C-alpha positions as CSV (number, residue, x, y, z in Angstrom):
1,M,-0.1,-0.3,0.2
2,D,3.0,2.4,0.8
3,S,4.3,1.9,-2.6
4,S,1.4,2.6,-4.2
5,L,0.7,5.6,-2.3
6,G,4.3,6.7,-3.0
7,L,3.6,6.2,-6.8
8,L,0.3,8.5,-6.5
9,I,2.5,11.1,-4.6
10,R,5.0,11.2,-7.4
11,F,2.7,11.5,-10.1
12,V,0.6,14.2,-8.3
13,L,3.8,16.2,-7.2
14,G,5.6,15.7,-10.4
15,T,2.6,16.8,-12.4
16,M,2.2,19.9,-10.2
17,F,6.1,20.8,-10.5
18,L,6.1,20.1,-14.2
19,A,2.8,22.3,-15.0
20,A,4.2,25.0,-12.9
21,G,7.7,25.1,-14.2
22,A,6.0,24.9,-17.9
23,S,3.7,27.8,-17.3
24,K,6.4,30.1,-15.7
25,L,8.9,29.2,-18.8
26,S,5.9,30.2,-21.1
27,D,6.2,33.7,-19.6
28,L,9.5,34.2,-17.8
29,G,9.1,38.1,-17.8
30,E,5.8,37.8,-15.9
31,F,7.5,35.3,-13.6
32,A,10.4,37.6,-12.9
33,D,8.0,40.5,-12.2
34,A,6.4,38.3,-9.5
35,I,9.6,37.5,-8.0
36,K,10.5,41.2,-7.9
37,H,7.2,41.9,-6.1
38,Y,8.5,39.6,-3.1
39,R,11.3,42.3,-2.6
40,I,13.5,39.4,-1.3
41,I,16.5,39.2,-3.9
42,P,17.7,42.2,-5.7
43,G,15.5,43.0,-8.8
44,A,18.4,42.5,-11.0
45,T,18.5,39.0,-10.3
46,A,15.1,38.2,-11.0
47,G,15.3,37.1,-14.5
48,A,18.1,34.7,-13.8
49,A,16.0,33.4,-10.6
50,A,13.0,33.1,-12.7
51,K,14.6,30.9,-15.2
52,M,16.5,28.8,-12.8
53,I,13.3,28.1,-10.6
54,A,11.2,27.4,-13.7
55,L,13.8,24.8,-15.1
56,T,14.3,23.5,-11.7
57,E,10.4,22.7,-11.4
58,V,10.3,21.3,-14.8
59,V,13.4,18.7,-14.0
60,L,11.9,17.9,-10.6
61,G,8.4,17.1,-12.3
62,T,10.1,15.0,-15.0
63,V,12.5,13.1,-12.5
64,L,9.4,12.2,-10.0
65,I,7.0,11.1,-12.9
66,L,9.8,8.8,-14.1
67,G,10.9,7.6,-10.6
68,A,14.9,8.3,-11.2
69,G,16.6,9.7,-8.4
70,I,13.5,9.9,-6.0
71,T,15.1,10.7,-2.9
72,Y,17.4,13.3,-4.1
73,A,14.1,15.0,-6.2
74,S,12.2,14.5,-2.9
75,A,14.9,16.7,-0.9
76,A,15.4,19.3,-3.6
77,G,11.8,19.8,-4.3
78,S,11.3,20.3,-0.2
79,V,13.9,22.6,-0.3
80,L,12.3,24.7,-3.1
81,L,8.7,24.6,-1.4
82,I,10.3,25.5,2.0
83,I,12.0,28.7,0.3
84,F,8.8,29.4,-1.4
85,A,6.9,29.3,1.9
86,L,9.3,31.1,3.7
87,A,9.3,34.0,1.1
88,M,5.5,33.9,1.3
89,G,5.5,34.3,5.0
90,I,8.0,37.2,5.1
91,N,5.8,39.1,2.8
92,L,2.4,38.3,4.8
93,I,4.3,39.4,8.2
94,R,5.0,42.6,6.1
95,G,1.6,43.1,5.6
96,R,1.7,42.7,1.6
97,R,-0.9,41.2,-0.5
98,I,1.1,40.4,-3.7
99,P,0.2,37.8,-6.3
100,C,1.8,34.4,-5.1
101,G,3.4,33.7,-8.6
102,C,2.6,30.2,-8.6
103,K,0.7,30.5,-11.9
104,R,-0.6,32.9,-14.2
105,E,-3.2,35.2,-12.9
106,S,-2.4,33.9,-9.5
107,E,-4.2,35.1,-6.3
108,P,-2.5,37.4,-3.6
109,I,-0.7,35.2,-1.2
110,Q,-2.4,33.9,1.7
111,I,-1.8,31.5,4.6
112,K,-3.3,28.6,2.6
113,H,-0.4,28.6,0.1
114,I,2.1,28.3,3.0
115,L,0.2,25.3,4.3
116,R,-0.2,23.7,0.8
117,N,3.5,23.9,0.5
118,G,4.0,22.4,3.9
119,L,1.6,19.4,2.9
120,A,3.6,18.9,-0.4
121,V,7.0,19.0,1.7
122,A,5.6,16.3,4.0
123,A,4.4,14.2,1.1
124,L,8.1,14.6,-0.4
125,L,9.6,13.8,2.5
126,F,7.3,10.6,3.1
127,L,8.7,9.5,-0.4
128,V,12.0,9.2,1.0
129,T,10.9,6.7,3.5
130,L,9.5,4.1,0.9
131,P,10.9,1.6,-1.0
132,T,11.5,1.8,-4.7
133,H,8.2,1.2,-6.6
134,R,8.5,-1.1,-9.5
135,W,7.2,1.5,-11.7
136,A,10.3,3.8,-11.2
137,I,13.5,3.8,-13.2
138,D,15.3,3.5,-9.7
139,A,14.0,0.1,-9.7
140,W,14.9,-0.9,-13.0
141,L,18.4,0.4,-12.2
142,Q,18.7,-1.2,-9.0
143,A,17.6,-4.6,-10.6
144,R,20.4,-4.2,-13.4
145,L,23.0,-3.1,-11.1
146,L,22.5,-6.1,-8.8
147,S,22.5,-8.5,-11.6
148,F,25.5,-7.2,-12.8
149,P,28.2,-10.0,-12.5
């Protein structure tokens, strides 16, 4: 049961990361503007940060769906989501109601965005504890490496 739940988590969060990254890549300028609104990093670096974040999300989504390097992808995804939650929390504490930047036409940041990220982090960390599912590249690689003479 746990491995089936892990497979579901991989596909749901993998799809979430893939869709979010693809959406951001489709309009990097808009995403860079969203990053600038957070006022956490220098505005001049927002374009590079936007590209890096979007590409990272696409890679994480792909890796989770394929089941390649699940432990590393789960850790990296957790760190990314924690950074997002911290940025939102800082701006909520500042009393700022800025668009979350999660997707196009995003609503203003709210505590629910932080809670959603926390739930996703918990699910990603749960993946780390699970054995590799048979429908994962990791399982295929383990089988090949263990059978290597």
